[in-house]
C-alpha positions in Angstrom: -8.5 -18.8 -14.3 -5.7 -16.4 -15.3 -4.0 -16.3 -11.9 -4.1 -20.1 -11.6 -2.6 -20.5 -15.0 0.2 -18.0 -14.3 0.9 -19.5 -10.9 1.3 -23.1 -12.3 3.4 -22.0 -15.3 5.6 -19.8 -13.1 6.2 -22.6 -10.7 7.1 -24.9 -13.6 9.4 -22.3 -15.2 11.3 -21.6 -12.0 11.7 -25.4 -11.4 13.3 -26.0 -14.7 15.3 -22.7 -14.9 17.1 -22.3 -11.5 19.6 -19.9 -12.9 17.2 -17.8 -14.8 17.0 -15.1 -12.1 20.8 -14.6 -12.0 22.0 -11.0 -12.1 25.4 -9.4 -11.7 26.8 -9.6 -8.2 25.7 -6.7 -5.9 28.5 -4.3 -5.1 29.3 -4.0 -1.4 30.6 -0.8 0.1 33.0 -2.1 2.7 32.9 -0.9 6.2 35.5 -1.0 8.9 32.9 -1.3 11.7 33.7 -4.1 14.2 36.6 -5.3 12.1 39.4 -2.8 12.8 41.7 -5.5 14.3 41.4 -7.7 11.2 44.1 -7.6 8.5 43.1 -6.2 5.2 43.5 -9.5 3.4 41.2 -11.3 5.9 38.5 -8.6 5.6 38.7 -8.8 1.8 38.5 -12.6 1.8 35.5 -12.5 4.1 33.8 -9.8 1.9 34.4 -11.9 -1.2 32.9 -15.0 0.4 29.8 -13.1 1.6 29.3 -11.6 -1.9 29.5 -15.1 -3.5 26.9 -16.5 -1.1 24.5 -13.6 -1.7 25.0 -13.9 -5.5 24.2 -17.7 -5.3 21.1 -16.8 -3.2 19.7 -14.9 -6.3 19.9 -18.2 -8.2 18.3 -20.2 -5.4 15.2 -18.0 -5.5 12.1 -17.9 -3.5 10.4 -21.1 -2.4 6.8 -21.4 -3.5 7.5 -18.6 -6.0 4.0 -18.9 -7.5 2.7 -17.2 -4.3 4.2 -14.0 -5.7 2.1 -14.0 -8.9 -0.6 -11.6 -7.6 2.2 -9.0 -6.7 3.9 -9.5 -10.1 0.6 -9.1 -11.9 0.1 -5.8 -10.1 3.6 -4.7 -10.9 3.0 -5.5 -14.6 -0.2 -3.5 -14.7 1.5 -0.6 -12.9 4.1 -0.5 -15.7 1.4 -0.2 -18.3 0.1 3.1 -16.8 3.0 4.8 -15.1 2.3 7.7 -12.8 -1.4 7.3 -12.7 -3.9 6.1 -10.0 -2.9 4.9 -6.6 0.6 3.5 -5.9 1.3 -0.1 -5.3 2.0 -0.6 -1.6 4.4 -3.0 0.1 4.2 -3.4 3.9 7.3 -4.8 5.5 6.6 -6.0 9.1 9.6 -7.0 11.2 11.9 -6.6 14.1 15.0 -4.4 14.5 16.5 -5.6 11.2 13.5 -3.9 9.5 13.1 -1.0 12.0 16.6 0.5 11.2 15.2 1.2 7.6 18.5 0.4 6.0 17.2 -2.8 4.4 13.7 -1.5 3.5 15.2 1.8 2.2 17.4 -0.1 -0.2 14.4 -2.0 -1.6 12.3 1.2 -1.6 15.0 3.0 -3.7 15.5 0.2 -6.1 11.8 -0.5 -6.7 10.9 3.2 -7.0 13.7 3.8 -9.5 12.2 1.0 -11.7 8.5 1.4 -11.1 8.1 5.0 -10.0 8.1 6.9 -6.7 4.8 6.5 -4.8 6.1 8.5 -1.8 6.8 7.3 1.7 3.3 5.8 2.2 2.6 5.1 5.8 5.1 6.3 8.4 4.6 6.1 12.2 3.7 9.3 14.1 6.6 11.1 15.7 9.6 9.1 16.9 7.8 6.3 18.8 10.9 4.4 20.0 14.6 4.8 20.3 16.4 4.3 17.0 13.3 5.0 14.9 14.3 6.1 11.4 12.9 6.6 8.0 15.3 7.8 5.3 12.5 9.2 3.1 11.0 11.5 5.7 11.8 13.6 8.8 9.7 12.8 11.9 9.6 14.7 15.2 7.4 15.2 18.2 7.1 17.2 21.4 7.9 15.7 24.8 4.3 15.3 26.0 3.6 12.2 23.9 3.8 8.8 25.4 4.3 5.6 23.3 2.2 2.5 23.8 3.3 -0.5 21.8 4.0 -4.1 21.1 7.7 -4.3 22.1 6.9 -4.6 25.9 3.9 -7.0 25.4 1.8 -4.8 27.7 -0.9 -2.2 27.1 -4.4 -2.1 25.7 -3.6 -3.5 22.2 -4.6 -0.2 20.4 -1.3 0.0 18.5 -2.4 -0.1 14.9 -0.4 -1.0 11.8 2.9 0.5 13.0 3.0 -1.5 16.2 3.3 1.7 18.3 0.8 4.4 19.0 1.3 7.8 20.7 -1.1 9.4 23.2 -1.3 12.6 25.2 -3.8 14.5 27.3 -2.1 17.9 27.0 -2.9 20.9 25.0 -0.2 22.2 22.6 1.6 18.9 21.9 2.9 18.6 18.3 3.9 15.9 15.9 5.6 16.8 12.6 6.4 15.1 9.3 8.5 16.5 6.4 8.2 14.5 3.2 7.2 14.7 -0.4 3.7 13.7 -1.8 0.3 15.1 -2.6 -2.3 12.7 -1.1 -2.4 13.0 2.7 -4.0 10.7 5.2 -3.8 10.6 8.9 -4.6 7.6 11.2 -5.9 8.3 14.6 -8.2 6.8 17.3 -11.8 7.8 17.7 -12.8 7.6 21.4 -15.6 8.9 23.7 -14.4 12.2 25.1 -11.5 12.4 22.7 -9.6 15.7 22.2 -9.2 17.8 19.1 -6.2 18.7 17.0 -5.3 20.8 14.0 -3.4 19.7 10.9 -1.3 22.3 9.1 1.1 22.5 6.2 3.8 25.1 6.7 1.8 28.0 8.1 -1.6 27.0 6.6 -4.1 25.2 8.8 -5.7 22.4 6.7 -8.4 21.3 9.1 -9.5 20.8 12.7 -10.3 17.2 13.7 -12.1 16.0 16.7 -11.4 12.5 17.9 -14.6 12.4 20.1 -16.9 9.7 19.0 -17.6 6.0 19.0 -14.5 4.0 19.7 -12.7 2.9 16.5 -10.2 3.8 13.8 -10.3 7.4 12.5 -9.0 8.6 9.1 -8.5 12.0 7.7 -7.7 12.5 4.0 -6.9 15.6 1.9 -5.3 16.3 -1.4 -2.3 18.6 -1.4 -0.2 20.3 -4.0 2.6 18.1 -5.3 6.0 18.6 -3.7 7.7 18.8 -0.3 5.4 19.4 2.8 6.1 20.3 6.4 3.1 18.9 8.2 2.2 19.7 11.9 -0.4 18.2 14.2 -1.1 20.3 17.3 -3.5 19.3 20.1 -6.1 21.9 21.1 -7.2 20.8 24.6 -6.4 18.5 27.5 -8.7 15.7 26.4 -7.1 12.4 25.4 -5.7 12.0 21.8 -4.2 8.9 20.4 -2.5 8.8 17.0 -0.9 6.1 14.8 0.7 7.8 11.8 0.8 9.7 8.5 0.3 8.6 4.9 1.8 10.7 2.1 1.7 9.4 -1.4 2.2 10.4 -5.1 0.2 9.1 -8.1 1.3 5.7 -9.4 4.6 4.3 -8.5 5.3 2.1 -5.5 5.7 2.6 -1.7 7.8 0.4 0.6 6.5 1.0 4.1 8.7 0.2 7.1 6.7 -1.4 9.9 9.5 -2.7 12.1 9.7 -2.5 15.9 12.9 -3.2 18.0 12.5 -6.4 19.9 9.4 -7.5 18.0 8.3 -11.0 17.4 5.7 -12.2 14.8 3.2 -13.3 17.4 3.0 -9.8 18.8 0.7 -8.9 15.9 -1.8 -11.2 17.5 -1.8 -9.2 20.7 -2.9 -6.0 19.0 -6.5 -5.1 18.7 -7.5 -7.1 15.7 -10.4 -4.8 14.6 -8.0 -1.8 14.5 -5.1 -3.7 12.8 -7.3 -5.2 10.2 -8.9 -1.8 9.4 -5.5 -0.2 9.0 -4.2 -3.0 6.7 -7.4 -3.0 4.7 -7.1 0.8 4.4 -3.5 0.4 3.0 -4.6 -2.3 0.5 -1.1 -3.7 0.0 0.0 -5.6 -3.1 2.7 -7.3 -1.0 3.2 -8.0 2.7 6.6 -9.1 4.0 6.9 -10.8 7.4 10.6 -10.6 8.5 10.9 -12.0 12.1 12.6 -14.7 13.9 15.7 -13.2 15.5 14.1 -12.6 18.9 12.1 -15.8 18.8 15.3 -17.9 18.4 16.4 -16.8 21.8 13.2 -18.0 23.5 13.2 -21.6 24.8 9.4 -21.9 24.9 8.9 -21.9 21.2 8.8 -25.3 19.5 8.8 -25.8 15.7 5.1 -26.7 15.8 3.9 -23.9 18.2 5.8 -21.2 16.2 4.5 -22.5 12.9 0.9 -22.4 14.2 1.4 -18.9 15.6 2.8 -17.6 12.3 0.0 -19.3 10.4 -2.5 -17.3 12.5 -0.6 -14.1 11.6 -0.8 -15.0 7.9 -4.6 -15.7 8.3 -5.1 -12.3 10.0 -3.3 -10.5 7.1 -5.2 -12.5 4.5 -8.5 -11.5 6.0 -7.4 -7.9 5.8 -5.7 -7.9 2.4 -7.0 -11.0 0.4 -5.4 -9.7 -2.9 -1.9 -9.3 -1.5 1.0 -11.7 -1.9 2.8 -12.6 1.3 6.5 -13.3 1.6 7.9 -14.7 4.8 11.6 -14.1 5.2 13.5 -16.5 7.3 15.6 -15.0 10.1 19.2 -14.1 9.4 22.1 -16.0 11.0 23.1 -15.0 14.5 25.8 -16.1 17.0 25.7 -16.0 20.8 28.7 -15.3 23.1 29.8 -18.1 25.3 32.8 -17.1 27.5 35.4 -16.1 24.9 33.8 -17.8 22.0 30.8 -17.1 19.7 28.6 -20.0 18.9 25.5 -20.5 16.6 22.2 -19.8 18.2 20.7 -23.3 18.5 17.1 -22.0 18.6 17.4 -20.5 15.2 17.1 -23.8 13.4 13.6 -24.7 14.7 12.4 -21.1 14.0 13.6 -21.3 10.4 11.9 -24.7 9.9 8.7 -23.3 11.4 8.8 -20.2 9.2 9.2 -22.4 6.1 6.5 -24.8 7.2 4.1 -21.9 7.9 4.9 -20.3 4.6 4.4 -23.3 2.4 1.3 -24.5 4.2 -0.3 -21.1 4.0 0.5 -20.4 0.3 3.2 -17.8 1.0 6.6 -17.3 -0.6 9.6 -18.1 1.6 13.2 -16.8 1.4 15.7 -18.3 3.7 17.9 -15.3 4.6 20.3 -17.4 6.7 21.0 -19.7 3.8 21.5 -16.7 1.6 24.1 -15.3 4.0 26.1 -18.6 3.9 24.2 -20.8 6.4 24.8 -21.7 10.0 27.7 -19.7 11.5 28.1 -17.4 8.5 27.5 -14.3 10.7 31.2 -14.5 11.7 32.3 -13.8 8.1 29.8 -10.9 7.9 31.4 -9.3 11.0 34.9 -9.9 9.6 33.8 -8.2 6.3 32.4 -5.2 8.1 28.9 -6.1 7.0 27.6 -7.0 10.5 28.0 -5.5 14.0 30.1 -6.9 16.8 27.0 -8.2 18.6 26.8 -11.0 15.9 23.1 -10.3 15.5 22.6 -7.0 13.6 24.1 -6.0 10.3 25.8 -2.7 9.5 24.2 -0.3 7.0 26.3 -1.8 4.1 25.2 -5.3 5.2 21.6 -4.4 5.1 22.0 -2.7 1.8 23.5 -5.9 0.4 20.6 -7.9 1.6 18.2 -5.4 0.1 20.0 -5.4 -3.3 20.1 -9.2 -3.4 16.3 -9.5 -2.6 15.6 -6.9 -5.3 17.6 -8.8 -7.9 15.9 -12.1 -6.9 12.4 -10.6 -7.2 13.2 -8.9 -10.5 14.7 -12.1 -11.9 11.5 -14.0 -11.0 9.4 -11.1 -12.3 11.1 -11.5 -15.6 10.1 -15.1 -15.7 6.6 -14.1 -14.8 6.4 -11.7 -17.7 7.6 -14.4 -20.1 5.0 -16.9 -18.8 2.3 -14.2 -19.0 3.0 -13.7 -22.7 2.6 -17.4 -23.2 -0.7 -17.5 -21.4 -2.2 -14.3 -22.9 -0.6 -14.4 -26.3 -0.3 -11.0 -27.9 -2.9 -9.4 -25.5 -0.7 -7.9 -22.8 -3.5 -6.3 -20.7 -6.0 -9.1 -20.2 -7.0 -12.7 -21.1 -7.3 -13.6 -24.8 -10.3 -15.5 -26.1 -8.2 -18.7 -26.0 -8.1 -18.6 -22.2 -11.9 -18.7 -21.8 
């Protein structure tokens, strides 16, 4: 089969050409955050070391790179017919490193510049938690909405793809979205006795939607004029309404959708209502799903390497059932340090989580990128803080640090995509859009 041939040849090509993915070193915009007391030479030396590690990480590549072949094939076909059809969709699930949107926004910008702007794709309704941010849209909500989500591990599990839902039982509550696109979808919950709401664009009411009905996922779709839209949802009565988020897309291109929740852990996806979550993922039909967890798990003492690998494998299975055509990339947790009196020490639990993430990825046919190794390995967070690329909590990066990670992952993926294109030509010969007669 075509996919099998490409996967085998890609794996072989990457094995014999470890430096083939090398690109020029990402440029880091230095930040003085958390490093004001350091001398300029020390900060410069730390930044240089960090840059060297991240450049080397592009050479090291993704483990089990053949797992990315389905995504690369869809990228290739996307390039053959730019600006037409539905966009390719990337879903990045994760914790606070993802939720800040600095890291996903960098990947979004780089991929959209190369493959076309597919719009924001899915974005959560309103501002469902403190620190919520999307750089490609403006989100707001009135005060009568209450969030219910995964970060507290309590609730009824009806959280959906974004990990957090909003609900209200008050008339006149609003949620707004300002973003560019022309294909609109809205995700909500159907429920017996559910309330109604209007959707409007600027001053024009698009439709009135009732959520009353048999319990399950609800979807509203409408084509709009291309351009910038100011969308408003407004509840019409005091019956319960629960909503999940908006989708706004453009023809062709690619979306990079931020599905991070502060404090999240990968197993929390298993606590959501599986019927609802699977429906949402299936509805998005992603080409690539990224799982970027591990920071919060590393501070829990109850996880063993085996138990976490088993849990993460269950998460992968759930995603595969929902999006069988998608590639899955598991990103190992970044380095972190813990304060002990006046010192900062490596988080001991991180090692077993990283090993579990790698084991689960390779056993489940996923790609794996070890972010801690890319950063410089155990204890490297100290250099990131000194360089102004990480915050003083020794856990989170600064915006320039997240942009560096995003740039490096983009260069890595593009380097391997270049190898894929070369292998594809070998398999298909001169026929760029499908198998030649020699492959049958």
